[in-house]
Wavefront OBJ file of the C-alpha trace (Angstrom):
o trace
v -57.773 18.851 -72.568
v -55.041 16.261 -73.080
v -55.404 12.885 -74.795
v -53.089 9.911 -74.364
v -53.272 6.504 -76.005
v -51.151 3.395 -75.954
v -51.451 -0.204 -76.997
v -49.795 -3.036 -75.096
v -49.810 -6.815 -74.932
v -50.656 -9.035 -72.027
v -49.009 -12.451 -72.040
v -51.266 -15.445 -72.569
v -53.251 -16.341 -69.475
v -54.975 -19.554 -68.557
v -58.742 -19.576 -68.749
v -60.243 -17.555 -65.918
v -60.521 -14.067 -64.499
v -57.281 -12.149 -63.868
v -56.775 -8.757 -62.187
v -54.757 -6.549 -64.576
v -55.085 -3.113 -62.949
v -51.335 -2.818 -62.300
v -50.467 -3.650 -65.919
v -52.923 -1.024 -67.188
v -51.477 1.632 -64.878
v -47.936 0.726 -65.929
v -48.894 1.097 -69.597
v -50.454 4.552 -69.018
v -48.245 6.539 -66.592
v -49.722 9.794 -67.953
v -52.730 9.258 -65.680
v -50.850 11.066 -62.913
v -50.983 14.301 -64.946
v -54.801 14.255 -65.205
v -56.823 16.012 -62.492
v -60.235 15.211 -63.899
v -60.735 12.780 -66.739
v -61.533 9.305 -67.968
v -59.674 6.125 -68.850
v -60.949 3.545 -71.318
v -59.436 0.099 -71.698
v -60.411 -1.859 -74.840
v -59.488 -5.454 -75.708
v -58.918 -6.275 -79.387
v -60.193 -9.856 -79.225
v -63.501 -11.718 -79.537
v -62.831 -14.573 -77.118
v -61.717 -12.552 -74.080
v -63.335 -9.625 -72.321
v -62.900 -6.971 -69.636
v -64.865 -6.094 -66.527
v -64.433 -4.394 -63.155
v -65.043 -6.274 -59.935
v -63.652 -7.483 -56.586
v -59.848 -7.269 -56.529
v -59.006 -8.709 -53.099
v -60.576 -12.125 -52.635
v -59.473 -14.566 -55.377
v -62.488 -16.795 -54.765
v -64.608 -14.156 -56.518
v -62.652 -14.804 -59.707
v -63.089 -18.573 -59.306
v -66.836 -18.113 -58.803
v -67.052 -15.906 -61.910
v -65.397 -18.637 -63.980
v -67.643 -21.346 -62.537
v -70.805 -19.355 -63.149
v -69.886 -18.324 -66.691
v -69.177 -21.969 -67.574
v -72.600 -22.955 -66.258
v -74.292 -20.026 -68.018
v -72.538 -20.714 -71.354
v -71.587 -24.411 -71.513
v -69.351 -26.053 -74.085
v -70.331 -28.747 -76.591
v -73.900 -27.623 -77.119
v -75.382 -29.470 -80.110
v -76.678 -26.248 -81.705
v -73.206 -24.588 -81.954
v -72.071 -24.389 -85.590
v -68.786 -22.494 -85.033
v -66.761 -25.458 -83.762
v -63.639 -25.698 -85.956
v -61.398 -23.983 -83.372
v -62.400 -26.235 -80.473
v -65.220 -26.743 -78.037
v -64.246 -23.664 -76.001
v -64.293 -21.222 -78.947
v -67.988 -20.477 -79.502
v -68.693 -20.279 -75.767
v -65.733 -17.877 -75.508
v -67.310 -15.589 -78.126
v -70.642 -15.607 -76.288
v -68.996 -14.925 -72.906
v -66.961 -12.076 -74.400
v -70.125 -10.475 -75.781
v -71.912 -10.850 -72.456
v -69.011 -9.390 -70.447
v -67.971 -6.652 -72.889
v -64.868 -5.477 -74.697
v -64.133 -2.293 -72.744
v -64.308 -0.577 -69.371
v -64.315 3.144 -68.617
v -63.087 4.524 -65.297
v -63.028 8.095 -63.949
v -59.648 9.667 -63.203
v -59.519 12.009 -60.206
v -56.355 13.753 -59.015
v -54.085 11.497 -61.060
v -55.596 8.220 -59.882
v -58.272 5.805 -61.048
v -61.396 6.658 -59.085
v -62.547 3.118 -58.319
v -63.866 1.620 -55.122
v -61.308 0.254 -52.684
v -62.139 -3.354 -53.608
v -62.410 -2.843 -57.380
v -59.950 -3.954 -60.019
v -59.846 -4.363 -63.799
v -60.215 -7.975 -64.913
v -59.011 -9.713 -68.033
v -61.665 -12.381 -68.569
v -59.927 -15.121 -70.527
v -62.511 -17.460 -72.031
v -60.234 -19.826 -74.010
v -58.454 -22.816 -72.490
v -55.231 -21.786 -74.192
v -54.677 -18.174 -75.202
v -51.958 -16.221 -76.862
v -51.062 -12.615 -76.109
v -53.991 -10.241 -75.757
v -53.774 -6.711 -77.186
v -55.261 -3.852 -75.202
v -55.719 -0.203 -76.185
v -55.716 2.238 -73.290
v -56.923 5.803 -73.793
v -56.868 8.534 -71.153
v -58.133 12.063 -71.471
v -58.802 14.995 -69.215
v -57.448 18.175 -67.709
l 1 2 3 4 5 6 7 8 9 10 11 12 13 14 15 16 17 18 19 20 21 22 23 24 25 26 27 28 29 30 31 32 33 34 35 36 37 38 39 40 41 42 43 44 45 46 47 48 49 50 51 52 53 54 55 56 57 58 59 60 61 62 63 64 65 66 67 68 69 70 71 72 73 74 75 76 77 78 79 80 81 82 83 84 85 86 87 88 89 90 91 92 93 94 95 96 97 98 99 100 101 102 103 104 105 106 107 108 109 110 111 112 113 114 115 116 117 118 119 120 121 122 123 124 125 126 127 128 129 130 131 132 133 134 135 136 137 138 139 140
């Protein structure tokens, strides 16, 4: 069994849901040498998250953002963690709801996802800086 790991930065993105599958594949070219294995992508932040979903129609990403903002609104009177702005505490909640990692099977040197699936960076802050991701692949 072989193990590969790398860490890379994504540039700051505006708030929303962004397909990052190509950037992940570029950061981990060793995937092509794995016949059967797994890939895990982990984000090292508490106000952004990762998920897998529709990669073709951009309105899906807009709807995700709209729904998450309705589900976890800003400026709630019971928030105590407010020193970093009105979007900060909701960003932490959204990140916990969405999750900090995704795991995808690797089959014959390719991610074994559905044809319409992609890896999303879910950016929950209005203004973000670079986001650090750790990508780990293993298999035979």
